[in-house]
C-alpha positions as CSV (number, residue, x, y, z in Angstrom):
1,M,269.8,-28.0,105.1
2,I,271.3,-31.3,106.5
3,G,273.5,-33.1,104.1
4,A,272.5,-36.6,102.9
5,D,275.4,-38.3,104.7
6,V,274.7,-36.4,108.0
7,A,271.0,-37.3,107.8
8,F,271.9,-40.9,107.2
9,Y,274.2,-41.2,110.2
10,L,271.7,-39.3,112.4
11,A,269.3,-42.2,111.8
12,A,271.8,-45.0,111.4
13,L,273.7,-44.4,114.7
14,P,270.7,-44.6,117.0
15,A,269.4,-47.5,114.9
16,A,272.6,-49.5,115.4
17,M,272.7,-48.6,119.2
18,L,269.1,-49.9,119.6
19,V,270.1,-53.1,117.9
20,G,273.0,-53.4,120.4
21,L,270.9,-52.7,123.4
22,S,268.5,-55.5,122.3
23,K,271.4,-57.9,122.1
24,G,272.5,-56.9,125.5
25,G,269.3,-58.3,127.0
26,L,266.8,-55.5,126.4
27,P,264.5,-57.3,123.9
28,I,262.1,-55.6,121.5
29,V,264.0,-52.3,121.2
30,G,266.1,-53.7,118.4
31,M,262.9,-53.8,116.2
32,L,262.9,-50.0,116.2
33,G,266.2,-50.0,114.2
34,V,264.7,-50.7,110.8
35,P,261.8,-48.1,111.1
36,I,264.3,-45.4,112.2
37,L,266.8,-46.2,109.4
38,A,263.9,-46.4,107.0
39,L,263.4,-42.6,107.5
40,V,266.4,-42.0,105.2
41,V,266.6,-45.2,103.1
42,S,264.1,-47.8,101.8
43,P,262.9,-50.4,104.3
44,V,264.5,-53.2,102.3
45,Q,267.8,-51.4,102.2
46,A,267.5,-50.6,105.9
47,A,266.9,-54.3,106.7
48,G,269.9,-55.3,104.6
49,L,272.2,-52.7,106.2
50,L,271.2,-53.6,109.7
51,L,271.5,-57.4,109.4
52,P,275.3,-57.4,109.8
53,I,274.9,-55.1,112.8
54,F,272.5,-57.6,114.3
55,V,274.9,-60.4,113.6
56,V,278.0,-58.7,115.1
57,S,276.1,-57.5,118.2
58,D,274.7,-61.1,118.5
59,W,278.1,-62.5,119.1
60,F,279.0,-60.1,121.9
61,G,275.6,-60.9,123.5
62,L,276.3,-64.6,123.0
63,W,279.5,-64.3,125.0
64,A,277.8,-62.3,127.8
65,Y,275.0,-64.9,128.2
66,R,276.9,-68.1,127.4
67,K,276.1,-69.5,130.9
68,E,272.5,-68.3,131.3
69,F,269.9,-69.7,128.9
70,S,267.3,-72.4,128.6
71,G,268.7,-75.3,126.4
72,R,265.3,-76.9,126.2
73,N,263.7,-73.8,124.7
74,L,266.5,-73.4,122.2
75,A,266.2,-77.0,121.1
76,I,262.5,-76.5,120.4
77,L,262.5,-73.0,118.9
78,V,265.5,-73.2,116.6
79,P,264.2,-76.0,114.2
80,G,260.9,-74.1,113.9
81,A,262.7,-70.9,113.2
82,V,264.9,-72.5,110.4
83,V,261.7,-73.7,108.8
84,G,260.2,-70.2,109.0
85,I,263.2,-68.6,107.5
86,G,263.1,-71.1,104.7
87,L,259.5,-70.3,104.0
88,G,260.3,-66.6,104.0
89,W,263.1,-67.2,101.5
90,L,260.9,-69.3,99.2
91,T,258.0,-66.8,99.3
92,A,260.1,-63.6,99.3
93,A,258.8,-62.5,95.9
94,H,255.2,-63.0,96.8
95,V,254.7,-62.0,100.4
96,S,253.6,-58.5,101.2
97,E,256.0,-57.0,103.8
98,D,253.2,-54.6,104.8
99,A,250.8,-57.4,105.5
100,V,253.4,-59.2,107.6
101,T,254.1,-56.0,109.5
102,L,250.4,-55.6,110.3
103,L,250.1,-59.2,111.4
104,V,253.1,-59.0,113.7
105,G,251.7,-55.8,115.2
106,L,248.3,-57.3,115.8
107,I,249.9,-60.4,117.4
108,G,251.8,-58.2,119.8
109,L,248.7,-56.1,120.7
110,A,246.6,-59.2,121.3
111,F,249.3,-60.5,123.7
112,V,249.6,-57.2,125.6
113,A,245.8,-56.9,125.8
114,D,245.5,-60.4,127.2
115,R,248.2,-59.6,129.8
116,I,246.3,-56.4,130.8
117,R,243.0,-58.3,131.0
118,T,244.3,-60.9,133.3
119,A,246.6,-58.6,135.4
120,G,246.1,-59.3,139.1
121,H,245.0,-62.9,138.5
122,A,247.3,-65.7,139.5
123,R,248.4,-67.5,136.4
124,P,250.7,-70.5,136.6
125,A,253.8,-70.5,134.5
126,R,253.4,-72.3,131.2
127,P,256.3,-74.7,130.7
128,A,258.2,-75.1,127.4
129,D,256.4,-77.5,125.0
130,V,257.2,-78.8,121.6
131,P,254.0,-78.0,119.5
132,R,253.8,-74.3,120.7
133,G,257.6,-73.9,120.5
134,L,257.8,-75.2,116.9
135,F,254.8,-73.1,115.8
136,W,256.0,-69.8,117.4
137,G,259.5,-70.5,116.4
138,A,258.4,-70.8,112.8
139,I,256.4,-67.6,112.9
140,T,259.4,-65.9,114.5
141,G,261.7,-67.1,111.8
142,F,259.4,-66.0,109.1
143,T,258.6,-62.6,110.4
144,S,262.2,-62.0,111.3
145,F,263.3,-62.8,107.8
146,V,260.7,-60.6,106.2
147,S,261.1,-57.5,108.4
148,H,263.4,-58.1,111.4
149,S,260.2,-58.2,113.5
150,G,260.4,-61.6,115.1
151,A,260.3,-60.4,118.7
152,P,256.5,-60.3,119.2
153,P,255.8,-63.9,118.1
154,Y,258.8,-65.0,120.2
155,Q,257.3,-63.2,123.3
156,M,254.0,-65.1,122.8
157,Y,255.9,-68.3,123.5
158,A,258.6,-67.1,126.0
159,L,256.9,-64.7,128.4
160,P,254.2,-67.0,129.7
161,Q,257.0,-69.4,130.9
162,R,258.0,-66.8,133.5
163,L,261.7,-67.6,133.1
164,P,264.2,-66.0,135.5
165,K,265.3,-62.6,134.1
166,M,268.8,-63.6,133.1
167,V,267.7,-66.9,131.7
168,Y,265.0,-65.2,129.6
169,A,267.6,-62.6,128.4
170,G,270.2,-65.2,127.6
171,T,267.7,-67.5,125.8
172,S,266.4,-64.6,123.7
173,T,269.9,-63.4,122.8
174,I,271.2,-66.8,121.8
175,F,268.0,-67.7,119.9
176,F,268.2,-64.6,117.8
177,T,271.9,-65.0,117.3
178,I,271.2,-68.3,115.5
179,V,268.2,-66.8,113.6
180,N,270.2,-63.9,112.3
181,A,273.2,-66.1,111.3
182,V,270.8,-68.4,109.3
183,K,269.3,-65.4,107.6
184,L,272.6,-64.3,106.2
185,I,272.4,-67.1,103.5
186,P,269.1,-66.1,102.0
187,Y,269.8,-62.4,102.4
188,W,273.0,-62.8,100.4
189,A,271.2,-65.0,97.8
190,L,268.5,-62.3,97.3
191,G,271.1,-59.5,96.9
192,Q,270.3,-57.7,100.1
193,L,273.9,-57.8,101.4
194,S,276.6,-55.9,99.6
195,L,280.3,-55.4,100.2
196,A,279.7,-51.8,99.1
197,N,278.2,-51.2,102.5
198,L,281.3,-52.4,104.4
199,K,282.6,-48.8,105.1
200,T,279.3,-47.9,106.6
201,M,279.2,-51.0,108.7
202,L,282.7,-50.3,110.1
203,V,281.4,-47.0,111.4
204,L,278.3,-48.5,112.9
205,F,279.9,-51.6,114.6
206,P,281.6,-49.8,117.5
207,P,278.4,-47.9,118.8
208,A,276.4,-51.1,118.4
209,I,279.0,-53.2,120.3
210,A,279.2,-50.5,123.1
211,A,275.4,-50.5,123.4
212,T,275.4,-54.3,123.7
213,W,277.6,-54.1,126.8
214,I,275.4,-51.3,128.2
215,G,272.4,-53.5,127.6
216,V,274.0,-56.4,129.5
217,H,274.9,-54.2,132.5
218,L,271.4,-52.6,132.6
219,T,269.7,-56.1,132.4
220,R,271.8,-57.4,135.3
221,R,271.0,-54.3,137.5
222,L,267.3,-53.8,136.7
223,P,264.9,-55.4,139.3
224,E,263.2,-58.4,137.7
225,V,259.6,-57.0,138.0
226,L,260.7,-53.7,136.4
227,F,262.6,-55.6,133.7
228,F,259.5,-57.5,132.6
229,R,257.3,-54.4,132.8
230,L,259.8,-52.6,130.5
231,V,259.6,-55.6,128.1
232,M,255.8,-55.5,128.0
233,T,255.8,-51.7,127.6
234,A,258.3,-51.9,124.7
235,L,256.2,-54.7,123.1
236,A,253.1,-52.6,123.3
237,V,254.8,-49.5,121.8
238,V,256.4,-51.4,119.0
239,S,253.2,-53.4,118.3
240,V,251.2,-50.1,117.9
241,K,253.9,-48.8,115.6
242,L,253.9,-51.9,113.4
243,T,250.1,-52.0,113.3
244,W,250.0,-48.4,112.3
245,D,252.7,-48.7,109.6
246,G,251.3,-52.0,108.2
247,A,247.6,-50.8,108.1
248,G,248.6,-47.4,106.7
249,A,250.7,-48.9,103.9
250,L,248.0,-51.4,102.9
251,L,245.3,-48.8,102.8
252,A,247.5,-46.5,100.8
253,G,248.6,-49.3,98.5
């Protein structure tokens, strides 16, 4: 029989490393962290435990991509995300996390289905624009606040732009660095952050940071076409998982 502490770290270590890989430029995989950790603790506790891991990994990713990002996209997305986080905070007591999980999963699946349907057809890159950026930024902020699942809405806005690989990775990393830093305030106010978890965090920081640098090196070496195929595959897998979890919880509820 595996002890409780051993079982926790068997889930927490890969969860922290997935978060680190995502901050190194391999987006989407960080979303798997909460579901994995939720195998041994409640989803709410898992989200609170992993937020400091997200934040610390963010800063290492921020340093790695400090010269490779789209300033226009950040200027559009960040204000929308702050509004979305604020809405998540204000409605925290009333919003069903399961419903949000299902919605995010369906958004991701719809996007992947559209990409598959139009595969092979020349589609011009869609430039950054304010209305779409503010809308998807707000949805990203809201879903990220509720369940750390902001990546699918973000992809809806970012992927059609066909940004260069490193600019895409840098913009994603810097954007979510800001989102996660802003989330610290409401998470603390809602009691989801605790100094009692500090010892656990100190154990999980090193593997998360190491995974961040691994993610950076993998991103730089992967061919651009393969990189974006991996992004789409990860988005599809995560979206199926979110849809399954959200629908299953709502039906059982």
